[in-house]
N, C-alpha and C positions, 0 to 999 in steps of 0.2 A: 680731675680736680680743676678748679679755676685758678687764675693768676692770683696768688695770695697776697693780701696786704700784709706787709711784714714789719720788721722791727727797727727801733733805734732812732736816734736823731742827734741834734747838735748839743754840744756842751760848752763850747768855747767861742761863741760868737756874740756875747753880750755887748761888748764895746762896738762891734761892727753894726749891731742892731740899732744902736743909737744914731750912728752916722746915717744908716739907711732911712730911718724914720725922718730925720731932718731933710734928706734928699727928697723923699716922697712928698713931704709937705709943700715943697716949692716946685714940684714937677707939674707940667701941664698935661702929662700923659697919665692915664688911669693905671695904677699899679696895685698889686696886692699889698697887704700890710708889710710883708717882708719878702724879698727875693734875694737869694745869695747865689753866687756863681763861683765854681772851682775850676782850676785849669789842669788839664791832663799834662803830664810831664812831656809827652811828645806833642810838638806843635803840629798844626794841620792834621790832627788825628782823626777827625770826623767821628766822634763817639755816637753810637746808635743803641740798639736794644739793651735793656737793663733789667735787673731783678735783684731782690734781697735774698741773702741766705738766713738761716735761723739765728745766727749770731749778730745780725744787724749789719753785716758788710754789704755794700752795694757793688754789684758786678756789672760790667758793661763791655761792649766790644768797641774796637777802634777800626773802622772799615778802611781808612786810609793809612792808619798807623800799623796795621797788620798785627794787632796786639789785643790781649784781654786786660781790662783794667779792674782794679779793686779799690774802692773808696771806703775808708773807715770813718763814719760820721763823727765820732768823738774826737778825731784827730785833725780834721780838716780846718783850714783857715780860708775865708773868702779871698779870692784874687790870687791864690797861690796853688801850688801842687802838693802842699803838705798833706799827708794822710792818704795819698794815692800811689798805688804800686801798679806797675805794668808787667805783663808776661808776654814775650814775643812768641808768635806761632812758628812751628817748625819749618814751614815752607813760605817763601816770599809770595807776595801778591795773592794771598788766600782770600782776602776781602771778607772778613767776618762781619755779618750784618745784623743778626738777631741772636738773642740770648735768653735763656731761662735757667733757673736753679731748681733742681728736683728736690723732692722731700728729704733725700739723704744728703743734701747740700752739694751734690755734684753740679758743676757748672757746664751746661750744654750750650752749644752755639752752632750756627750754620755758616758755611764758607761758600759764598756764591762764586768766588774766583777759582777755587780748587775742586768744587763739586763734592764736598765732604760735610759730614756732621762731626763736630769736635766735642771733646769733653775735657775739662780740667779738674783734676783732683785737688780740692781746696787745702788738703793737708800736705801732700807731697809736691804740689804745684806742677805735677807732670801732666802733659797733654797727650791725649790719644785721639786719633782721627779714624773715621769710618767712611770708606768710599761708597758713594751712591751708585747703584747699578746702572741707571740711565745717565749717559754722558750729558754734560752741559744742562743739567736739570735746573740749576739756579735755586738752591734751597732757601726758603725764607723763614717764616715764623715757626716756633716750636711750642709744644704743649705736652705736659705729662698727664696721662690718664690715670684713673683710680688704680689700675693694675700695675702701674709703674712703667708702662710703655712710653716711649718718646715719639710723639707724632710730629710731622713737619709737612709743610707744603713744598711742592716742586713747581715753581712759578713758570718756567719755560717748558717743562715736560707735561704740564696739565695732569699731575699726579699728586696723590697724598702718600707720604712715606711713613712707615712705622719701624722704629728701631728697638730691638729687644736689648736692654742694657746687660742682661746676663750672658747673652751669646754673641752680641754684636751683629746679629742678622738683621738685614733691612728688607722689608717687604713693601712693595709699591702697589697702589690702587689707582688705576686710571680714572679720571673724571672728565667731564665735558670741557670743551674749550672755554676760556675765560680768564686763565692765568690766576690760579688760587694764590692768595696772599697770606691772610691770617686765618687762624683756626682755633676752635675749642672742642673739647670732647665731653659729652655727657654720658649717661648710662646706655644710650641706644645709638647715638649718632656722632659722627665727626661733622661739625659745622664749619664752613669756610666761606670766605668772601672771594668773589671773582669780579675784578674791576677792569680787566684788560690792561693794556699798556698805553696809558693816556699820552705819554711823551712821544709815542709813535702814532698817535691819533687812532689807536685801536681800542675801542671802548667796550666795556661789558657792564651789565647791571644785574648781577645775580648773587644770591646767597645759596650755596650748594650744601647738600648733606649726603653723607656716606653712611649707610646703615651698617652697623658693626657686624651683625650676624650674617646677613646675606651678601654684603659687599655691593649692594645696589646703590646707585646714586640718583639724586633728584635735585631740583632747583626751584627757587622762588624768585620770580622777577621783581626787581626793585626799581620802579620808575623814578625819574625819567630815564631815557635811553642812555644818557651819559652820566648816570649817578655815581659810578665808580665806587662801589662798596670797598672798604679798606680795612681799618682796624676792627678787632672783635674782642669781646670780653664776656665771660660767663660769670654772672653774679651768684652769690651764695644761695639765692632762692631759685637757681637754675634759669633765670631770665637771660636771654641771649641779646647782647647789645652790639651795635656796630656803627661805624661812621660811613657817611657818604661823602667822599673826598671832593667831587665836583659839584654835588648838589647842595653842599653846605648844610648837612643834616646829621643829627644824632638820632639813632633809631633803635627800636627793640622789637622782638617778635612776640606777639600775643597769641598763645595757644589755648586761650580760655574757651573758644567756641568751635574751632574747626582746624583741620589740617588740609592744606598748608595754612600756616598761621597768618594772622593779620599783621601788617607792618605799621607800627606807631612811630610817627616822626615828630621831632622838635627842630625848629628852624634856627640856624645860626645866622645872625645878621651880617650883612656885608656881602661883597662879591669876591669870589676866589679866595675864600678864607683858608682853604686847605685843611679841612678837618681830618686829621691823619690817624691818630691813635686815641684810645680812651680807656678809662678805668672807673669802676663804680665803687664809691664809698657807701656801702649798703646801709650801715648803721646811721650815718648822717644824712642819708637820702640825697647824696650829691653825685653827679657824674662829672669827672674832670676829663678834659680833652686837649689835644694839641691843635692849635690853629697855626700851622707852620708858615703859611704865606703872609700871616699878619705878625709873625714873631711874637706870638702870644700863647698863653695858657688860658683855656676857657673853663667855665664852671656852669653846669646846669643844676639849679636847685629844684629838686623834684617836688618840694613842698609848695612851690610857687608856679611850677610849669603847667602849661596847657598844650596838649598835642596840636600840631599844626600852627603853632605860634612860636615867638622868640621869648615869651615870658619866662623869667627865671634864669636867663642866660647872661653871663657877664664875661668879658674878655680882659685879661690882665697882661699888659704889654711887658716884654722883657727889656732889661737895660741895654742889651747888646743888639745893635742893628745888624741884620743879616744872620741872626742866630739860627733861624730855620730849625726850630725844635722838632724832634722826630718821635721819640717814644717817652712814655712816662709810667711811673709806678708809685704806689703809696707806701709810706712806712706805718708803723703801728699807731703813731700819733695822728695820722691823717695828713701829714705833710706830703707835698707832691714833688717828687724828684723827676727830672727830665734830662734828656740829652740835647745838646746844641751841636748839630753836625754840620751846619752850613749847607750850602747848595753843592753837595759833593759831586753830583753829576755834571756840574758846570765848573768844577775845580775851584770852588770858593769854599774853603774849609774853615771850620771852627774847631776849638778844642776845649769845650766847657761842659761841665755837669752842673745843672742848676737845681735849686730847690725853692719852692714856693711855700711859705708858711701862712696858712689862712688866718 
């Protein structure tokens, strides 16, 4: 299954909306119609990966806070921590970084500090953790396949992991070098991005695929050499989208003519935009993405877009300087929720969850 667009939104921000509209009218920076920000109770929490459950609650991790957060959209107030609850992890310095909610509303997350996959029961709020067989694998993004398996990438181990929720067993599949980051699973393949470790000047430019039946791996080169493919999304029509972090591109794989597929690119204007994560609003023909070096949320309007150009792309600046947004997800109404983690790796932390109302 793909990252699902989920439910719910604001009910108590009418007064704040009026203030925001006045602010936007007199701002010299391009903003969306409305952007709201909410504070995590823990300061310097560095919130990251996020997802909605079926009841409309927004879950996220706090990589520096060592906690899992839960935001209830109907209870939050901009500029405050109202409506946000935190759950501390059992072990210190676990560094949870990515999160997804499975179809049964279980909250799954990766712990890059403790080399585990964790799960939080939304009813009991109890947390259970599963050790990854390979030491120091640095688990990253997670994805639930149609059969209920939890798949994840092992960034440092160059492996794809699969956790069976019924047994807790983890199986690992080696892939080629390139540091797999994000992934999606369709009926035949696990698709994943391999961008290297750009902060260490180790670059990669591949989208990899693991065949489910045979376990064989293959790769598609994504030019240029330092493109750094990063975030990935599986749309309802099975189209595979991904970002190119260093190449400033939004891309998708076109399987209409041949295999390997053709790579279709849209150019994000500016230099070092940092196109990090993305999500597709299939019904509205919009692709939303994070431009974290620009402290912005971007939108690609597919009704106006032309491959190889920047047509149909607009960036919306965030109110907070140094927000460094990381991940994003859509609610049922098409509102864009995102995390502001700051530059965690430079110890410049933020503690905000934001929402952009188109």
